[in-house]
MIBA-589276 format. One line per 2 residues: number of its first residue (from 0); their letters; for each residue x, y, z of N, C-alpha, C. Coordinates in steps of 0.05 Angstrom, whole numbers, plus 5000, padded with zeros to 4 digits. Layout:
<recs>
NUM) a) X:Y:Z:X:Y:Z:X:Y:Z; ...
</recs>
This chain:
<recs>
0) mf) 5857:4018:8470:5836:4029:8467:5812:4010:8470; 5794:4015:8485:5771:3997:8493:5748:4013:8490
2) rf) 5728:4005:8470:5700:4017:8472:5680:3993:8466; 5654:4005:8478:5629:3994:8473:5612:4007:8460
4) fl) 5599:3996:8437:5576:4007:8421:5556:3991:8416; 5530:4003:8417:5506:3987:8413:5495:3995:8384
6) ls) 5489:3978:8365:5481:3982:8338:5453:3968:8330; 5436:3984:8324:5410:3968:8319:5403:3987:8289
8) il) 5417:3978:8270:5407:3987:8243:5405:3960:8223; 5399:3968:8204:5393:3946:8183:5418:3938:8168
10) si) 5436:3956:8165:5465:3945:8148:5484:3958:8169; 5502:3940:8180:5525:3951:8199:5550:3947:8189
12) ss) 5565:3963:8196:5594:3963:8193:5608:3974:8216; 5628:3961:8228:5638:3970:8254:5654:3998:8248
14) vi) 5653:4017:8264:5666:4041:8266:5685:4039:8284; 5709:4039:8266:5739:4033:8279:5760:4044:8261
16) gq) 5784:4044:8268:5802:4063:8257:5809:4057:8227; 5805:4038:8218:5805:4041:8188:5781:4036:8177
18) vn) 5782:4043:8147:5758:4046:8132:5755:4012:8117; 5741:3998:8131:5743:3969:8123:5722:3968:8093
20) ie) 5728:3964:8074:5713:3964:8050:5701:3942:8046; 5717:3920:8051:5710:3894:8045:5680:3889:8065
22) gl) 5683:3901:8087:5664:3897:8103:5635:3911:8099; 5639:3932:8077:5610:3946:8066:5600:3932:8043
24) rn) 5612:3908:8032:5600:3897:8007:5574:3879:8017; 5560:3879:8001:5532:3869:8003:5531:3847:7982
26) pe) 5538:3817:7991:5541:3800:7974:5516:3786:7964; 5496:3791:7978:5467:3784:7972:5446:3802:7956
28) ld) 5458:3827:7953:5444:3851:7935:5429:3839:7912; 5405:3843:7911:5388:3834:7892:5365:3860:7882
30) rt) 5373:3881:7888:5356:3904:7889:5372:3928:7893; 5352:3947:7891:5362:3976:7896:5354:3979:7928
32) nf) 5376:3987:7947:5376:3992:7976:5384:4020:7981; 5371:4027:8001:5379:4055:8011:5377:4058:8043
34) sv) 5397:4067:8058:5387:4065:8086:5402:4089:8096; 5391:4101:8118:5402:4123:8140:5401:4119:8162
36) ei) 5423:4124:8177:5423:4121:8204:5435:4143:8215; 5421:4164:8237:5437:4184:8249:5426:4175:8281
38) ds) 5449:4177:8297:5450:4175:8321:5462:4194:8341; 5451:4206:8358:5462:4233:8378:5457:4229:8404
40) di) 5474:4238:8417:5478:4237:8447:5483:4266:8459; 5471:4273:8477:5481:4297:8491:5479:4295:8523
42) at) 5500:4301:8533:5500:4299:8562:5506:4322:8581; 5495:4336:8598:5503:4358:8609:5511:4361:8638
44) qs) 5528:4376:8647:5533:4375:8675:5535:4400:8679; 5538:4411:8709:5542:4439:8718:5556:4459:8701
46) nk) 5585:4446:8697:5604:4462:8682:5612:4449:8654; 5598:4429:8647:5609:4412:8622:5587:4400:8609
48) dn) 5590:4402:8581:5575:4393:8564:5583:4372:8538; 5576:4348:8539:5584:4334:8522:5562:4330:8496
50) we) 5572:4328:8469:5555:4325:8444:5570:4303:8429; 5556:4287:8419:5565:4266:8400:5542:4258:8380
52) it) 5551:4256:8355:5536:4248:8335:5548:4230:8316; 5532:4206:8306:5545:4188:8288:5521:4185:8263
54) se) 5534:4184:8237:5517:4184:8223:5524:4162:8198; 5503:4149:8183:5514:4131:8160:5491:4128:8138
56) lr) 5501:4140:8116:5486:4139:8094:5496:4114:8072; 5474:4099:8063:5486:4074:8044:5466:4075:8020
58) fd) 5478:4071:7996:5463:4065:7971:5477:4045:7959; 5459:4021:7950:5467:4002:7937:5445:4000:7909
60) kl) 5455:3997:7886:5442:3989:7861:5454:3966:7845; 5438:3945:7842:5439:3927:7819:5428:3934:7794
62) fd) 5448:3932:7775:5440:3937:7748:5430:3911:7734; 5412:3914:7712:5403:3891:7695:5430:3872:7685
64) nq) 5453:3884:7679:5481:3871:7668:5496:3858:7695; 5486:3857:7719:5490:3850:7741:5517:3863:7752
66) ss) 5528:3888:7741:5544:3905:7752:5527:3918:7778; 5540:3933:7789:5531:3945:7815:5546:3969:7824
68) il) 5531:3985:7838:5546:4012:7848:5541:4014:7879; 5560:4024:7892:5556:4026:7917:5569:4054:7927
70) vv) 5552:4069:7947:5559:4091:7959:5553:4093:7990; 5574:4098:8006:5575:4095:8027:5582:4126:8046
72) ve) 5565:4137:8062:5578:4163:8073:5575:4159:8106; 5597:4156:8115:5600:4156:8147:5612:4179:8161
74) ge) 5599:4181:8185:5615:4206:8199:5612:4205:8228; 5631:4211:8242:5633:4211:8275:5643:4236:8285
76) ys) 5629:4251:8300:5635:4277:8311:5631:4280:8339; 5645:4286:8358:5644:4296:8387:5660:4319:8393
78) eq) 5645:4328:8416:5656:4349:8427:5651:4357:8455; 5668:4365:8470:5661:4376:8499:5671:4406:8505
80) tv) 5650:4418:8521:5659:4441:8525:5655:4448:8557; 5679:4457:8563:5684:4457:8596:5685:4483:8603
82) ds) 5666:4500:8615:5668:4525:8624:5673:4547:8603; 5655:4541:8581:5652:4554:8556:5674:4549:8539
84) ik) 5696:4528:8540:5717:4527:8522:5709:4500:8513; 5707:4501:8484:5703:4480:8468:5727:4464:8458
86) dv) 5721:4438:8460:5745:4421:8455:5731:4398:8433; 5741:4395:8406:5732:4377:8389:5748:4352:8393
88) qe) 5734:4330:8403:5749:4303:8411:5750:4286:8387; 5731:4284:8372:5730:4266:8350:5716:4277:8326
90) nk) 5732:4279:8300:5717:4287:8277:5727:4270:8255; 5718:4251:8247:5727:4232:8227:5708:4220:8205
92) gf) 5705:4214:8182:5687:4204:8164:5702:4199:8142; 5679:4191:8120:5689:4185:8092:5667:4180:8076
94) vh) 5671:4182:8051:5656:4177:8030:5668:4163:8009; 5655:4140:8004:5666:4119:7981:5646:4112:7963
96) tr) 5655:4109:7939:5637:4101:7920:5652:4076:7904; 5640:4063:7895:5656:4029:7882:5632:4021:7862
98) yv) 5645:4017:7832:5625:4006:7816:5641:3980:7803; 5628:3959:7805:5636:3933:7803:5624:3921:7777
100) vp) 5640:3913:7757:5629:3900:7733:5640:3868:7731; 5621:3848:7735:5629:3823:7733:5639:3810:7705
102) lq) 5659:3800:7708:5667:3785:7677:5671:3758:7678; 5688:3747:7670:5689:3714:7665:5693:3704:7691
104) sy) 5714:3708:7700:5722:3690:7725:5731:3711:7745; 5724:3736:7742:5731:3756:7758:5717:3785:7759
106) el) 5720:3805:7777:5706:3824:7774:5723:3852:7769; 5718:3867:7752:5732:3892:7754:5718:3920:7766
108) et) 5731:3930:7783:5728:3949:7796:5739:3977:7795; 5722:4000:7802:5734:4025:7797:5723:4034:7831
110) fg) 5740:4053:7837:5728:4066:7864:5747:4091:7870; 5728:4103:7890:5741:4130:7894:5736:4138:7924
112) qi) 5749:4152:7940:5739:4152:7967:5756:4185:7978; 5739:4195:7997:5748:4214:8012:5745:4209:8044
114) el) 5767:4221:8056:5769:4212:8080:5781:4233:8100; 5767:4238:8127:5787:4254:8144:5785:4244:8173
116) dn) 5802:4249:8192:5808:4234:8213:5827:4250:8231; 5810:4269:8246:5826:4283:8264:5847:4268:8289
118) fr) 5842:4245:8292:5854:4229:8311:5881:4223:8301; 5880:4216:8274:5909:4208:8259:5916:4233:8244
120) si) 5906:4255:8250:5918:4280:8241:5910:4284:8207; 5887:4268:8199:5885:4271:8169:5868:4293:8161
122) ln) 5877:4312:8151:5858:4335:8141:5840:4325:8118; 5851:4311:8098:5832:4293:8081:5855:4278:8067
124) rn) 5842:4250:8055:5855:4227:8042:5841:4222:8019; 5851:4224:7997:5834:4216:7974:5849:4198:7957
126) ll) 5826:4182:7949:5833:4156:7930:5820:4156:7908; 5830:4142:7884:5819:4139:7860:5836:4116:7849
128) gm) 5821:4095:7847:5836:4071:7831:5817:4055:7819; 5832:4027:7812:5816:4008:7800:5828:3984:7806
130) gl) 5819:3955:7804:5827:3933:7809:5810:3911:7798; 5823:3891:7802:5811:3858:7799:5807:3846:7821
132) rf) 5779:3832:7824:5777:3823:7848:5771:3786:7838; 5781:3772:7853:5781:3741:7845:5765:3726:7866
134) ta) 5748:3704:7863:5741:3688:7883:5754:3661:7882; 5765:3649:7903:5781:3623:7905:5759:3605:7919
136) qs) 5763:3579:7902:5748:3562:7915:5761:3547:7940; 5753:3545:7961:5766:3528:7985:5742:3513:8005
138) tk) 5750:3491:8010:5733:3475:8030:5736:3479:8058; 5762:3496:8064:5764:3505:8089:5753:3529:8101
140) vd) 5741:3543:8079:5728:3567:8092:5707:3572:8070; 5683:3592:8083:5660:3592:8070:5662:3611:8045
142) nl) 5678:3630:8044:5687:3655:8021:5714:3661:8025; 5726:3661:7998:5754:3670:7999:5758:3689:7976
144) ny) 5763:3713:7980:5770:3730:7954:5797:3747:7958; 5804:3750:7938:5829:3764:7941:5827:3787:7914
146) gi) 5843:3807:7919:5843:3833:7899:5869:3844:7893; 5876:3854:7872:5898:3873:7862:5886:3895:7847
148) gm) 5899:3919:7852:5895:3937:7841:5919:3962:7839; 5914:3986:7829:5932:4012:7828:5912:4033:7836
150) my) 5926:4048:7855:5911:4071:7858:5925:4098:7866; 5910:4119:7864:5932:4142:7867:5918:4155:7900
152) eh) 5936:4161:7911:5929:4172:7937:5939:4194:7939; 5924:4216:7950:5931:4242:7960:5927:4246:7990
154) ek) 5943:4251:8008:5944:4255:8037:5949:4285:8047; 5934:4295:8067:5941:4317:8076:5936:4320:8108
156) yd) 5963:4325:8124:5963:4320:8146:5962:4351:8160; 5950:4349:8185:5959:4373:8200:5972:4371:8223
158) rs) 5997:4377:8225:6013:4373:8244:6025:4404:8254; 6045:4403:8259:6058:4432:8266:6056:4450:8241
160) si) 6059:4435:8219:6052:4447:8193:6034:4431:8176; 6026:4441:8157:6008:4420:8137:6032:4409:8119
162) lk) 6026:4382:8119:6038:4360:8105:6023:4346:8082; 6036:4352:8053:6022:4335:8037:6037:4317:8025
164) sd) 6017:4290:8014:6039:4272:8006:6017:4263:7978; 6030:4254:7954:6019:4245:7926:6036:4218:7920
166) si) 6019:4198:7913:6037:4173:7908:6013:4156:7892; 6026:4137:7874:6009:4119:7862:6021:4088:7880
168) ks) 6000:4078:7884:6009:4055:7900:5989:4028:7886; 6002:4005:7894:5990:3981:7891:5973:3974:7915
170) tn) 5953:3967:7912:5931:3958:7935:5924:3931:7928; 5927:3912:7948:5919:3882:7947:5910:3877:7975
172) yi) 5892:3855:7970:5879:3848:7997:5872:3817:7992; 5863:3809:8013:5851:3778:8019:5832:3780:8039
174) tl) 5810:3770:8032:5788:3767:8055:5776:3738:8055; 5770:3728:8084:5758:3707:8084:5735:3704:8106
176) nk) 5717:3687:8098:5693:3682:8118:5690:3659:8123; 5687:3651:8149:5682:3621:8158:5662:3617:8185
178) ql) 5643:3601:8182:5624:3597:8201:5645:3574:8217; 5652:3581:8245:5669:3561:8261:5646:3542:8272
180) ss) 5626:3553:8282:5605:3532:8296:5578:3544:8287; 5564:3537:8306:5527:3542:8297:5529:3571:8309
182) nw) 5545:3579:8322:5545:3601:8342:5564:3626:8335; 5589:3613:8325:5609:3632:8324:5618:3634:8291
184) fv) 5626:3664:8286:5634:3666:8255:5657:3689:8253; 5675:3683:8237:5696:3697:8234:5700:3711:8208
186) st) 5703:3733:8204:5709:3747:8181:5739:3767:8182; 5754:3760:8168:5783:3772:8170:5789:3787:8135
188) ts) 5801:3815:8137:5811:3822:8114:5837:3834:8121; 5858:3825:8099:5883:3841:8108:5888:3851:8079
190) yl) 5902:3876:8085:5910:3890:8060:5944:3895:8060; 5950:3901:8038:5977:3906:8035:5984:3927:8008
192) qf) 5990:3953:8018:5993:3976:8001:6023:3987:7999; 6035:3988:7975:6055:3998:7973:6061:4017:7948
194) di) 6081:4039:7952:6088:4055:7932:6108:4046:7913; 6092:4049:7889:6108:4033:7868:6135:4045:7858
196) sd) 6143:4067:7868:6163:4083:7861:6188:4076:7886; 6174:4069:7907:6197:4060:7933:6181:4035:7950
198) lq) 6191:4012:7943:6179:3987:7959:6185:3993:7986; 6200:4004:7995:6203:4007:8025:6180:4023:8038
200) vy) 6161:4037:8021:6142:4057:8031:6117:4034:8031; 6109:4018:8048:6083:4002:8049:6070:4005:8072
202) ri) 6045:3991:8073:6025:3992:8097:6016:3970:8095; 6013:3957:8119:5994:3929:8123:5970:3937:8140
204) ln) 5949:3926:8135:5925:3932:8150:5913:3904:8153; 5902:3905:8177:5887:3877:8182:5857:3885:8200
206) it) 5837:3874:8189:5812:3881:8206:5793:3851:8209; 5792:3846:8232:5780:3817:8243:5758:3823:8258
208) ef) 5738:3804:8252:5715:3808:8273:5704:3782:8277; 5705:3773:8305:5688:3749:8312:5661:3756:8320
210) al) 5643:3742:8306:5615:3745:8318:5603:3722:8333; 5589:3729:8357:5575:3707:8369:5545:3714:8365
212) na) 5535:3697:8358:5502:3697:8350:5490:3686:8379; 5488:3709:8396:5480:3699:8422:5445:3689:8424
214) td) 5427:3700:8406:5400:3693:8408:5395:3699:8374; 5370:3697:8367:5362:3700:8342:5362:3733:8332
216) ei) 5360:3745:8353:5361:3777:8345:5389:3792:8354; 5404:3782:8367:5423:3795:8384:5452:3776:8371
218) di) 5469:3795:8365:5499:3784:8354:5517:3803:8375; 5539:3789:8386:5561:3799:8402:5586:3802:8383
220) af) 5596:3822:8376:5617:3829:8355:5640:3837:8372; 5664:3822:8365:5691:3831:8378:5708:3837:8351
222) nf) 5718:3863:8354:5730:3876:8329:5759:3879:8335; 5776:3871:8318:5802:3877:8325:5816:3895:8296
224) ds) 5827:3911:8299:5836:3928:8280:5867:3941:8284; 5883:3928:8266:5912:3937:8268:5918:3948:8243
226) kf) 5945:3964:8245:5955:3976:8217:5990:3981:8230; 6004:3973:8209:6033:3979:8206:6042:3995:8183
228) da) 6053:4019:8190:6060:4036:8169:6089:4037:8167; 6109:4028:8151:6133:4026:8149:6144:4049:8149
230) kp) 6137:4071:8133:6148:4096:8132:6128:4117:8133; 6117:4126:8156:6099:4145:8162:6109:4171:8149
232) vl) 6092:4188:8139:6098:4216:8127:6114:4233:8150; 6110:4226:8173:6119:4244:8199:6133:4228:8217
234) dd) 6160:4227:8224:6175:4211:8240:6164:4209:8265; 6146:4233:8277:6135:4231:8300:6103:4213:8300
236) ls) 6101:4208:8276:6073:4188:8275:6076:4164:8279; 6060:4148:8293:6067:4120:8304:6067:4101:8278
238) ks) 6087:4080:8278:6087:4060:8256:6061:4041:8256; 6055:4037:8285:6034:4018:8287:6009:4025:8301
240) ff) 5986:4014:8298:5963:4021:8304:5945:3998:8316; 5929:4000:8338:5915:3975:8348:5889:3985:8357
242) df) 5872:3973:8353:5845:3983:8364:5827:3955:8370; 5813:3955:8392:5797:3935:8396:5769:3947:8405
244) ai) 5749:3931:8400:5718:3940:8409:5699:3920:8406; 5684:3921:8426:5659:3902:8429:5634:3917:8421
246) gi) 5618:3899:8406:5592:3910:8400:5570:3892:8403; 5545:3901:8405:5520:3890:8404:5505:3897:8385
248) ry) 5497:3875:8368:5480:3882:8343:5454:3873:8342; 5436:3887:8340:5408:3880:8345:5402:3878:8316
250) nf) 5389:3854:8305:5379:3851:8279:5345:3847:8280; 5333:3861:8264:5303:3861:8259:5294:3864:8234
</recs>
């Protein structure tokens, strides 16, 4: 799958297959931030209509005790109508909220998430969990963080029949950022999630972005998104997923 997209908003996260929560963090937050972006596109031909809308709402707040809260709502919907027959081609989105409390050498996080994605047949995916986030010192990268946690996950799939899944999972990640040169920057995050009642049920995800600073205002981003699910909830669901996207980001 190859896509090209143009983004021109104050706070940007790539719209790809997985929800990259690490990419939504704002390490330079020093006040309350609120941003909204809505983009729509309508194309009409003699017997065919295309309609697409994407939206993002983000709220950040830093409290006096240095704890912070993040709320993000993102959605993407597109449909095509041919000879009065409507076909929903894409309908996905998520709501994520996270509360972070800094402690002595780590951070305590609680989080919740609601997600849907018709491409992956997900009617809804609900998460509720908590974890610890650590910062590691390294001279080889600019930022290196890792986290461990536990979460409750409820998934509901729309296949030939409705399928539900409930589990308690361990969720772990490592993320790093590095300035490769004056113009190139890389950010990568890897996740490992597994069912604590069955270690053979696990999921590995990686989200990597290479960014080229073409000018003071324009960045070109190359995004790679991959997932491996050892035991999908249905046998006919693919175990692996890969997505590649190129984007232009305009900073103002």
